[in-house]
GUTORMI-472818 format. One line per 8 residues: number of its first residue (from 1); their letters; for each residue x, y, z negated of C-alpha. Coordinates in Angstrom, 2 decimals, always signed. Each point is the difference from the previous one (the first is absolute). Example, Ala and Ser with C-alpha at 12.3 -4.5 7.8 and 13.67 -1.06 7.14 Angstrom:
BEGIN
1 = as = +12.30,-4.50,-7.80 | +1.37,+3.44,+0.66
END
This chain:
BEGIN
1 = msksnits = +11.54,+25.81,+1.97 | +1.08,+1.49,-3.39 | -0.07,-2.03,-2.97 | -2.76,+0.36,-2.49 | +1.11,+1.94,-3.40 | -1.35,+1.26,-3.24 | +1.09,+3.73,-1.16 | -1.09,+2.19,-3.18
9 = refgrmpd = +0.13,+3.25,-1.22 | -1.26,+1.97,-3.06 | -3.54,+1.45,+1.10 | -0.33,+2.21,-3.10 | -0.55,-0.31,-3.63 | -3.02,-0.56,-2.13 | -1.06,+2.70,-2.61 | +1.60,-2.32,-2.78
17 = grpvteyt = +3.44,+0.04,+2.01 | -0.45,-3.68,+1.64 | +1.57,-0.36,+3.40 | -2.35,-0.72,+2.80 | +1.68,-2.16,+2.76 | -0.76,+0.07,+3.63 | +0.92,-3.11,+1.74 | +0.06,-0.08,+3.91
25 = ldngrgls = -0.34,-3.45,+1.76 | +1.08,-0.10,+3.54 | -0.56,-3.19,+2.13 | +2.50,+0.90,+2.59 | -2.91,-0.02,+2.72 | -1.27,+3.35,-0.35 | -2.21,-0.56,-3.02 | +0.64,+1.46,-3.35
33 = lsainhgg = -1.53,+0.72,-3.24 | +0.62,+2.19,-2.86 | -1.52,-0.31,-3.38 | +0.30,+1.27,-3.53 | -0.46,-1.61,-3.54 | -2.57,+2.67,-0.95 | -3.26,-1.53,+1.01 | +1.68,-2.51,+2.37
41 = ivtalrap = -0.63,+2.89,+2.51 | +1.23,-0.47,+3.72 | +1.21,+3.48,+0.70 | +0.72,-0.75,+3.78 | -0.44,-2.69,+2.57 | +1.54,+0.13,+3.31 | -1.08,-2.10,+3.01 | +1.25,+0.05,+3.67
49 = drhgrsgn = -2.16,+1.26,+2.84 | -0.01,-1.49,+3.30 | +3.21,+1.89,+0.97 | +1.87,-1.59,-3.05 | -0.06,+3.38,-1.97 | -0.99,-0.51,-3.57 | -2.15,+2.55,-2.00 | -1.66,+0.21,-3.32
57 = ivlglptl = -3.54,-1.36,+0.31 | -1.26,+0.63,-3.60 | -0.99,+3.51,-1.99 | +2.05,+0.75,-2.80 | +1.07,+2.87,-2.26 | +3.40,+1.94,+0.08 | +1.20,-0.44,-3.73 | -0.68,-2.03,-3.17
65 = adylkphp = -1.39,+3.07,-1.47 | -2.73,-0.01,+2.50 | -0.65,-3.76,-0.59 | +0.08,+0.62,-3.81 | -3.17,+2.47,+0.59 | -3.48,-1.36,+0.81 | -0.28,-1.10,+3.65 | -2.25,-2.38,+1.86
73 = hfgtivgr = +2.07,-3.35,-0.46 | +2.69,+0.66,+2.73 | +1.97,-3.28,+0.47 | -0.88,-1.42,-3.44 | -0.68,-3.40,-1.56 | -3.53,+0.17,-1.10 | -1.72,-1.81,-2.69 | -0.65,-1.39,-2.66
81 = fanriaag = -2.97,-0.04,+2.10 | +0.29,+1.29,+3.60 | -3.20,+2.06,+0.89 | -2.81,+1.02,-1.99 | -1.71,-1.69,-2.98 | -3.62,+1.51,-0.78 | -0.18,+2.27,-3.15 | +3.52,-1.53,-0.68
89 = rftldgts = -1.91,-2.98,-1.98 | +0.03,-3.67,+0.23 | -0.63,-3.04,-2.14 | +2.35,-3.04,-0.15 | -0.87,-3.00,-2.17 | -2.77,+1.76,-1.95 | +2.41,+3.22,-0.72 | -0.64,+3.31,+1.54
97 = hqlglndg = +2.80,+2.23,+0.99 | +0.17,+3.59,+0.60 | +2.61,+1.60,+2.27 | +1.07,+3.45,+0.58 | -1.99,+1.79,+2.58 | +1.89,+1.97,+2.61 | -2.17,+0.02,+3.12 | -3.45,+1.89,-1.18
105 = vnslhgga = -1.96,-2.68,-1.88 | +2.41,-2.89,+1.07 | +3.43,-1.33,-0.59 | +2.23,-0.10,+3.16 | +3.02,-1.77,+0.49 | +1.05,-1.00,-3.56 | -1.00,+3.33,-1.51 | +1.76,+3.57,-0.39
113 = kglgtrfw = +3.18,-1.96,-1.01 | -0.19,-3.00,+2.31 | +3.03,-2.07,+1.33 | +0.82,+2.71,+2.45 | +1.00,+2.42,-2.70 | +2.03,-2.55,-1.99 | +3.86,-0.32,-0.21 | +1.04,-3.40,+1.56
121 = eivpvtvq = +3.20,-2.04,-0.39 | +1.55,-0.30,+3.70 | +2.67,-2.14,+1.14 | +1.10,-1.13,+3.52 | -0.47,-3.13,+1.49 | +1.43,-2.28,+2.66 | -1.69,-3.14,+1.19 | +2.73,-1.97,+1.52
129 = eaggdigi = -2.17,-3.09,+0.63 | -2.24,+2.29,+2.13 | +2.92,+0.88,+2.11 | +1.07,+3.03,-1.72 | -3.27,+1.84,-0.67 | +0.52,+2.85,-2.32 | -2.26,+1.57,-2.78 | -0.50,+1.72,-3.07
137 = elrytsad = -1.99,-1.60,-3.01 | -1.76,+2.34,-2.37 | -1.18,-1.23,-3.60 | -2.28,+1.50,-2.47 | -1.83,-1.31,-3.20 | -3.26,+1.90,-0.54 | -0.87,-0.15,-3.56 | -3.37,-1.37,-1.51
145 = geegypge = -2.47,+2.84,+0.13 | +1.80,+1.93,+2.44 | -2.61,+2.33,+1.89 | -2.48,-2.30,-1.79 | +0.75,-3.27,+1.29 | +0.42,-3.17,-1.91 | +3.18,-2.00,-0.36 | +3.88,+0.42,+0.57
153 = lrltvryt = +0.32,-0.24,+3.67 | +3.42,-0.83,+1.14 | +0.44,+1.42,+3.69 | +2.53,-0.82,+2.87 | -0.39,+1.68,+3.43 | +2.49,-0.53,+2.69 | +0.46,+1.83,+3.33 | +1.87,-2.18,+2.69
161 = lsatantw = +1.31,+1.12,+3.37 | +0.47,-3.01,+2.40 | +3.59,-0.36,+1.68 | -1.50,-1.79,+3.17 | -3.12,+2.19,+0.46 | -1.49,+3.53,-0.74 | -2.10,-1.24,-2.80 | -0.54,+1.39,-3.47
169 = ridysatt = -1.52,-2.29,-2.63 | -1.22,+0.84,-3.30 | -0.29,-2.80,-2.52 | -2.05,+0.60,-3.46 | +0.20,-2.32,-2.84 | -1.23,+0.22,-3.67 | -0.68,-1.81,-3.11 | -2.20,+1.09,-3.02
177 = dkptvlnl = -0.50,-1.18,-3.68 | -3.47,+0.81,-0.18 | -2.86,-0.20,+2.45 | +0.13,+3.02,+2.30 | -1.13,+1.04,+3.19 | +2.62,+0.91,+2.97 | +0.01,+1.52,+3.39 | +3.33,+1.23,+1.64
185 = shhdyfnl = +0.40,+1.87,+3.05 | +2.14,+2.53,+1.51 | -0.81,+3.45,+1.15 | +1.71,+1.26,+2.94 | -1.00,+2.55,+2.21 | +0.87,-1.09,+3.58 | +0.27,+2.37,+3.22 | +1.61,-2.08,+2.75
193 = ggsgsvmd = +0.88,+3.35,+1.91 | +1.80,+1.31,-2.80 | -1.79,+3.01,-0.27 | -3.36,+1.56,+1.19 | -3.60,-1.72,-0.54 | -0.63,-3.50,+0.03 | -3.44,+0.20,+1.83 | +1.65,-1.06,+3.14
201 = hrltipas = +1.23,-3.41,-1.50 | -1.69,-3.06,+1.27 | -0.90,-2.25,-3.06 | -1.13,-3.67,-0.06 | -1.64,-1.54,-3.29 | -0.90,-3.79,+0.58 | -2.98,+0.42,-2.20 | -3.75,-0.68,+0.71
209 = rycpvdat = -1.19,+1.47,-3.28 | +1.01,+3.02,-2.20 | -1.06,+1.41,-3.37 | -2.45,+2.85,+0.07 | +0.41,+2.55,-2.80 | -2.29,+2.15,-2.14 | +0.94,+3.74,-0.58 | +2.75,-0.61,-2.52
217 = liptgvad = +1.42,-2.49,+2.66 | -0.67,-3.18,-2.13 | -1.08,-2.78,+2.45 | -3.77,-0.85,-0.06 | +0.37,-3.53,+1.62 | +1.39,-1.29,+3.41 | -1.54,+0.82,+3.57 | +0.66,-0.77,+3.41
225 = vastpfdf = +2.31,+2.25,+2.25 | -1.96,-0.85,+3.06 | -1.59,+3.21,+1.79 | +1.64,+2.42,-2.49 | +3.21,+2.08,+0.00 | +1.77,-2.37,-2.24 | +0.06,-2.56,+2.67 | +3.89,-0.37,+0.74
233 = rtatrige = +0.13,-3.40,+1.18 | +1.29,+1.42,+3.26 | +2.49,+2.39,+0.15 | -1.57,+3.66,-0.41 | +1.24,+3.42,-0.24 | -0.57,+1.35,-3.58 | -1.15,+3.24,+0.91 | -2.69,-1.65,+2.26
241 = rireghdq = -2.72,-0.28,-2.23 | +1.00,+1.64,-3.21 | -2.05,+2.99,+0.30 | -3.23,-1.92,+0.80 | -2.80,+0.56,-2.17 | -0.03,-3.28,-1.81 | -0.84,+0.27,-3.77 | +3.06,-1.84,-1.07
249 = lllahgyd = +2.44,+2.18,+1.90 | -1.65,+3.00,-1.51 | +0.22,-1.35,-3.49 | +3.56,-0.68,+0.01 | +1.01,+2.96,+2.54 | +1.26,-2.65,+2.38 | +1.13,-3.36,-0.57 | +0.86,-1.31,-3.63
257 = hnwvldra = -1.36,-3.34,+0.06 | +0.86,-3.56,-0.55 | -0.34,-2.44,+2.85 | -0.62,-3.80,-0.72 | +2.82,-1.70,+2.07 | -1.33,-3.02,+2.20 | +3.47,-1.65,-0.41 | +0.12,-1.74,+3.11
265 = qaehglal = +3.37,-1.69,+1.01 | +1.63,+0.15,-3.49 | +3.91,-0.57,+0.29 | +1.84,-1.17,-3.00 | -2.69,+1.41,-2.38 | -0.29,+3.38,+1.83 | -2.67,+1.08,+2.47 | -0.11,+3.12,+2.22
273 = aarlehea = -1.71,+2.97,-1.80 | +0.60,+2.76,+2.29 | +1.97,+1.27,+3.24 | +0.90,+3.46,+0.48 | +1.07,+1.24,+3.33 | +1.41,+3.42,+1.18 | +0.08,+0.42,+3.73 | +2.22,+3.27,+0.10
281 = tgrvmevh = +3.14,-1.76,-1.76 | -1.04,-3.58,+0.75 | +0.09,-0.81,-3.60 | -2.09,-3.03,-1.09 | -0.33,-1.25,-3.74 | -1.93,-3.05,-0.98 | -1.07,-0.69,-3.63 | -0.33,-3.62,-1.05
289 = tsepgvqf = -0.81,-1.06,-3.65 | -0.88,-2.57,-2.45 | -2.98,+2.41,-1.26 | -3.63,-0.41,+0.80 | -0.39,+3.88,+1.01 | +1.51,+3.05,+1.16 | -1.08,+3.59,-0.83 | +0.38,+2.27,+2.99
297 = ysgnfldg = +0.23,+3.79,-1.03 | +0.30,+2.61,+2.67 | +1.88,+2.57,-2.27 | -3.43,+1.91,-0.63 | +1.05,+1.85,-3.11 | +3.27,+1.35,+1.25 | -0.66,+3.70,-0.22 | +3.12,+1.86,+1.05
305 = slfgsaga = +1.08,+0.89,-3.67 | +2.95,-2.35,+0.04 | +2.93,+0.16,+2.24 | +1.78,-3.29,+1.42 | +3.72,-0.95,+0.16 | +0.28,+1.56,+3.46 | -1.18,+3.29,-1.40 | -3.53,+0.05,+1.59
313 = slrqgdgl = -3.23,+0.42,-1.88 | -2.05,-3.32,-0.26 | -3.34,+0.31,+1.27 | -3.27,-2.22,+0.69 | +0.80,-2.86,+2.23 | +3.97,+0.57,-0.07 | +0.19,-3.43,-1.31 | -1.89,-3.18,-0.66
321 = cletqhyp = +0.06,-2.87,-2.46 | -0.35,-3.69,+0.59 | -0.15,-1.38,-3.75 | -0.09,-3.91,-0.09 | -2.04,-0.87,-3.06 | -3.00,-1.86,-1.66 | -3.18,+1.91,+0.25 | -0.60,+3.23,-2.12
329 = dspnrpef = -1.81,-0.41,-3.30 | +0.38,-3.79,+0.12 | -0.06,-0.42,-3.68 | -3.77,+1.23,+0.06 | -0.98,-2.06,+2.98 | +0.03,-3.74,-0.70 | -0.83,-0.77,+3.64 | +3.36,+1.69,+1.09
337 = pstvlrpg = +3.24,-2.18,+0.12 | +1.38,-0.08,-3.81 | +2.76,+2.30,-1.17 | +0.24,-1.61,-3.29 | +3.59,-1.01,-1.18 | +0.31,-2.40,-3.02 | +2.89,-1.02,-2.24 | +2.14,-2.77,+1.53
345 = erfhsate = -1.10,+1.06,+3.54 | +2.34,+1.82,+2.57 | -1.36,+2.79,+2.07 | +1.51,+0.15,+3.43 | -0.99,+2.09,+2.97 | +2.09,+0.73,+3.43 | -0.56,+2.54,+2.77 | +2.30,+0.12,+3.12
353 = hrfgvlg = +0.33,+3.29,+2.12 | +1.30,-1.30,+3.30 | +1.21,+2.92,+2.54 | +0.32,-0.09,+3.82 | -0.80,+1.78,+3.11 | -2.72,-0.05,+2.62 | +0.89,-2.41,+2.99
END
């Protein structure tokens, strides 16, 4: 078995001339990850199939120039607030804050210039005490008032590949100098087959409740998944019920909802959020997280206008997202878990993607 290693190359240059670096982490076990410091974007993630052949399982774009144009958050860090905030408005400690609106009447994923569009510092990391795990650390300071959010926010995001298992871990941490709200996630579009539709993937989400939405995809509360197309407590093919006439599927043009995790069998603070299986390749991905929810998005708004890194037109259902997170619009819903971060506190969140093959 080959040894884990980290390589780098120039991926392109920003309009102001700053070089963008792409680091590739290879754990020597068939799992590798490539990422750039523009937006912390994961440009490729390669995992082995049942025959040990590694293939790219995330959607991406061919060049930096493509990533600098508007795109649906391919592979980005999303924040300051992942998901939607109604009308881009919230009140904290009696002060009202207005955010930029970039999703109709709402603010989505931190605004038009959220964290996925920012230039991050990036450095390689080797974790010797963990048996030689390898990673990259991304750092960015978000200025007070950036996209309307209060407080200077100092962020660190680390991507780590295990040297002993095919696991990709994301650790988020942050501090602020003023009270603010924070909800960080990652927006990878997964396709365990490497190409084609994800409608044949089987998905399990250990959640007995989810958040129904209104016409602008803002949660209206929490509802039971029982006897609905939102019950993924047992492995179910994604395409099996997506065209049913359920009002929530019609509103979102498919799945684009937050599931409230039951969080059973927590391990080291992480609990299973989702399990994705692809019979043809045998690939399996389990997502474990410290977060209370996961947004399952079935790629409903991919419209064929963009071409992926492999040259194919990206169409509806070609990839799916499993975004571990706090619930959408939490700053306006006191009954939801709090997303408030205050001076003197340190935000930390972790998500692991564990790869294997069907038995």
